[in-house]
DRENBA-678364 format. One record per residue: residue in three letters; x, y, z of N, C-alpha, C in turn. Coordinates in steps of 0.1 Angstrom, whole numbers, padded with zeros to 4 digits, always signed. Example, Ala and Ser with C-alpha at 12.3 -4.5 7.8 and 13.67 -1.06 7.14 Angstrom:
<recs>
ala+0132-0057+0078+0123-0045+0078+0132-0033+0078/ser+0128-0022+0071+0137-0011+0071+0129+0000+0079/
</recs>
This chain:
<recs>
met+1433-1097+0411+1427-1102+0399+1421-1116+0401/pro+1408-1117+0399+1402-1130+0401+1407-1141+0391/val+1410-1153+0396+1416-1163+0388+1408-1167+0376/glu+1394-1166+0377+1386-1170+0366+1387-1161+0354/asn+1392-1148+0356+1393-1139+0346+1407-1139+0339/met+1416-1148+0344+1430-1148+0339+1431-1158+0327/asn+1439-1154+0317+1442-1164+0307+1454-1173+0311/asn+1458-1182+0302+1468-1192+0306+1481-1185+0310/ala+1486-1175+0302+1498-1168+0306+1497-1161+0319/asp+1486-1155+0322+1484-1148+0335+1484-1158+0346/asn+1478-1170+0344+1479-1181+0354+1493-1186+0356/gln+1501-1187+0346+1514-1191+0347+1523-1181+0355/leu+1521-1168+0352+1528-1158+0360+1523-1158+0374/his+1510-1159+0376+1505-1159+0390+1511-1171+0398/asn+1511-1182+0392+1517-1194+0399+1532-1192+0402/leu+1539-1186+0392+1554-1184+0394+1555-1174+0406/leu+1548-1163+0406+1549-1153+0416+1546-1159+0430/lys+1536-1168+0430+1532-1174+0443+1543-1183+0448/ser+1549-1191+0438+1560-1200+0442+1573-1193+0447/ile+1575-1181+0443+1587-1174+0447+1584-1164+0458/gly+1572-1163+0462+1568-1154+0473+1567-1140+0469/gln+1564-1137+0457+1563-1123+0452+1548-1119+0452/pro+1544-1107+0456+1530-1103+0455+1525-1100+0441/ile+1512-1102+0439+1506-1098+0426+1504-1083+0426/arg+1510-1077+0416+1509-1062+0414+1505-1059+0400/lys+1501-1046+0398+1497-1042+0385+1510-1040+0376/ser+1521-1036+0383+1534-1034+0376+1545-1037+0385/tyr+1557-1039+0379+1569-1043+0387+1581-1035+0383/ser+1589-1032+0393+1601-1024+0390+1612-1033+0383/ile+1622-1027+0379+1633-1034+0372+1638-1045+0380/leu+1641-1042+0393+1647-1052+0402+1637-1064+0404/asp+1624-1061+0405+1614-1071+0407+1614-1080+0394/val+1614-1074+0383+1614-1082+0370+1626-1091+0369/cys+1638-1085+0372+1650-1093+0372+1649-1105+0381/phe+1644-1103+0393+1643-1114+0403+1633-1124+0397/ile+1621-1120+0392+1611-1129+0388+1616-1137+0376/leu+1622-1131+0366+1627-1138+0355+1641-1145+0356/gly+1648-1141+0367+1661-1147+0369+1671-1141+0359/ile+1670-1128+0356+1679-1122+0347+1687-1111+0353/ser+1697-1106+0347+1705-1095+0352+1699-1082+0347/arg+1703-1071+0353+1698-1058+0349+1702-1055+0335/arg+1714-1060+0331+1719-1058+0317+1710-1065+0308/thr+1706-1077+0311+1697-1085+0302+1683-1078+0301/phe+1679-1072+0313+1666-1065+0312+1667-1053+0302/his+1678-1046+0303+1679-1034+0294+1681-1039+0280/tyr+1687-1050+0277+1688-1055+0264+1674-1058+0259/leu+1666-1065+0267+1652-1068+0263+1644-1056+0261/arg+1646-1046+0269+1638-1033+0268+1641-1027+0255/val+1654-1026+0251+1659-1019+0239+1654-1027+0227/lys+1654-1040+0228+1649-1049+0217+1635-1047+0215/ala+1627-1045+0225+1612-1042+0224+1610-1028+0217/glu+1618-1018+0221+1617-1005+0216+1620-1005+0201/arg+1630-1012+0197+1634-1013+0183+1624-1021+0174/ala+1619-1032+0180+1610-1041+0172+1596-1036+0172/gly+1592-1028+0182+1578-1024+0183+1570-1034+0190/thr+1557-1033+0191+1548-1042+0198+1548-1056+0192/gly+1548-1066+0201+1548-1080+0196+1561-1086+0194/gly+1572-1080+0196+1585-1086+0194+1589-1095+0206/gln+1601-1099+0206+1606-1108+0216+1611-1100+0228/gly+1611-1087+0228+1616-1079+0239+1606-1078+0250/leu+1609-1069+0259+1601-1067+0271+1598-1052+0272/glu+1585-1049+0270+1581-1035+0270+1580-1030+0284/ser+1584-1017+0286+1583-1011+0299+1579-0996+0297/val+1574-0990+0308+1571-0976+0308+1578-0970+0320/ile+1579-0956+0319+1584-0949+0330+1573-0942+0337/arg+1572-0945+0350+1561-0940+0358+1568-0934+0371/asn+1565-0922+0374+1571-0915+0385+1586-0917+0386/asn+1593-0914+0374+1607-0915+0373+1613-0929+0376/glu+1604-0939+0374+1609-0953+0376+1604-0962+0365/arg+1612-0970+0359+1608-0979+0348+1601-0990+0354/arg+1589-0993+0348+1580-1004+0353+1576-1013+0342/val+1573-1026+0345+1568-1035+0335+1554-1040+0341/ser+1544-1039+0333+1530-1043+0337+1529-1058+0339/phe+1520-1062+0347+1517-1076+0349+1514-1083+0336/ser+1505-1076+0328+1501-1082+0315+1513-1083+0305/glu+1522-1073+0305+1533-1074+0296+1543-1085+0301/leu+1545-1087+0314+1553-1097+0319+1547-1111+0316/ala+1534-1112+0317+1528-1125+0313+1529-1127+0298/ala+1527-1117+0290+1528-1118+0276+1543-1122+0271/tyr+1553-1116+0278+1566-1119+0275+1569-1134+0278/met+1564-1139+0289+1566-1153+0293+1560-1162+0283/glu+1548-1158+0278+1541-1166+0267+1549-1166+0254/arg+1554-1154+0250+1562-1153+0238+1575-1161+0239/asn+1581-1161+0250+1594-1166+0252+1593-1180+0258/asn+1592-1190+0249+1590-1204+0254+1602-1209+0261/thr+1614-1205+0258+1626-1210+0265+1626-1206+0279/phe+1620-1195+0283+1619-1191+0297+1610-1201+0304/leu+1598-1204+0298+1589-1213+0304+1595-1227+0306/asn+1602-1231+0296+1608-1245+0297+1619-1245+0308/arg+1626-1234+0309+1637-1233+0319+1632-1232+0333/ser+1621-1225+0335+1616-1222+0348+1606-1233+0353/gly+1602-1242+0344+1593-1253+0348+1579-1248+0352/val+1575-1236+0347+1561-1231+0350+1551-1238+0341/
</recs>
């Protein structure tokens, strides 16, 4: 993804991934997301359920099942980081 086409949230996620040595992908597995956000699998599932109950635009983390694996898209991960200011403050991104 060219840097000039990314919004601020995408840039923040791109910088975070670069700083922790993670590759830029279209989507991430549960374990990748937990590592990137510094959360447990239990917290991930809490955020997933929260998103399912609240619908789009809530404070949860939306995911999809692809090839029998739950995945979170790059854009959803960036949007979650933008919605969740406490994460941004804690991570220093």
